[in-house]
C-alpha positions, 0 to 999 in steps of 0.5 A: 849727778848729786853735785849738779843738784847741790850746785842748783840748790845753792844757786836757787837759794843765792838768787832767792837772797838777792831778790829779797835783798833787792826788795828792801833797797826799794827807792821811796819818793815823796813828790820830788824827794827821795827818802834817805834815812828818813830825810828828803833828798832831791834826785832826778829819779824822784823828780821824773817819777813825780813828772809822770805821776803829775802828767797822769793827773792831766789825763796823759797815758804815760808810764814812769818808764816812758818819762824815765827812759825817753827824753822826747817824751819828757820833753813833750809832757814838760812843754804841755804841763811845765808851768805846774809848780810841782814839776818846773824844776825838772821841766825848766830846760824844755821851757822858753827862757828856762821856765822862769814864768816871766814873759820876755819881750 
């Protein structure tokens, strides 16, 4: 009986340590860039989070997770707001002619 209690206490303290360590390793984004050791690094994760943020400024009811995990939602949002310079990089694949902003005849 005591060994089961001791094992439960050790397991709980280990899980608590993992949870606290994970909170410190949170990804911090500044627009399209992840801050790594104080330096901005362009990452797909931060570009997706920024796309969701920009979409919400246009009135879209879209979550970060919807953009991250649904390619069709990302494509829909990009077709609607991909002209915005804050999201042109991530939306280029969903724009006609690669999203270069020029008209082609």
